[in-house]
N, C-alpha and C positions, 0 to 999 in steps of 0.2 A: 755637275760634269758627268756625261756619260761619253765613253769614244769606241770607237772602233779602228781597228790598225789591223790594214791589208798589206800585203808587201803579193810581190810576181817578184818570180829570176827565169830570165833565160839565160843558160852561161854562154850556146853558142854564139849567139847575137850579143852579150856580154851587157843585156837588159837586168838591172836592179831597183825598181820601183817601187816606192809605198804611197799608199796612200790613207788619209787619217779624218777619221770625221768626229765632231764633236757637237753635240745640243745642248746651247748657255741659254741661261735669260737675260733679258737687257734691263737698264733700267727702266725704259719705257714701257714693260710689260708686255713685252713681243718678244718673242724667242730667235734666235740664233743658229744654223748651221753653220759653220764652220769647215772649212775643208781646204785640208791640206797637202801637195803630192810632189812627189820629185824623185831625184835616183836617191836610194837607200847612204846614207853616209854623210849626206850634203844637206843643206837647207833646202826647205820646198815651198813652192807657193803657197798662199794662203787667199782663198777668195770666202767671201761671209754673202751668205740665201737669209734673208729676212722672211718670217712668220710671226701669223697672228696669235697663233693656239701653240702649245707644247706638243698636242698632237700632231698637227701639221708636218711640225720640224721632224720630227721620230718618226714619221712615216715620210719622210722625202728622204732624209738618213738610210732607212732602209731600202728605199727604192734604188738609192745607189750604189750599196753596198753590194747588195744581188745583180747588179747591171755587172760591176769589177766582177762579180764573183764569176761570173758567163762569161768574161774575158780573160781568165785564167786566173785571176786575183784571188787568194787565200789567207781567211783570218788568220793572225798571229797572236798571239794573249802573250 
């Protein structure tokens, strides 16, 4: 399992958001990109997107992470 965890904070608007991305194998030889997002400290919304190959799932994860970083999110370790 590989995870990317991003956060966005804007104190002036009281925005404290997170976005998590995982790439996981399934039982049927395909791969899932699991996305979870919401307010920091609260349970988030979870969605899955399926891919035929691991490489495609990792590429989709990287593309989405780059989009979030351009919107002001930062990677938190």
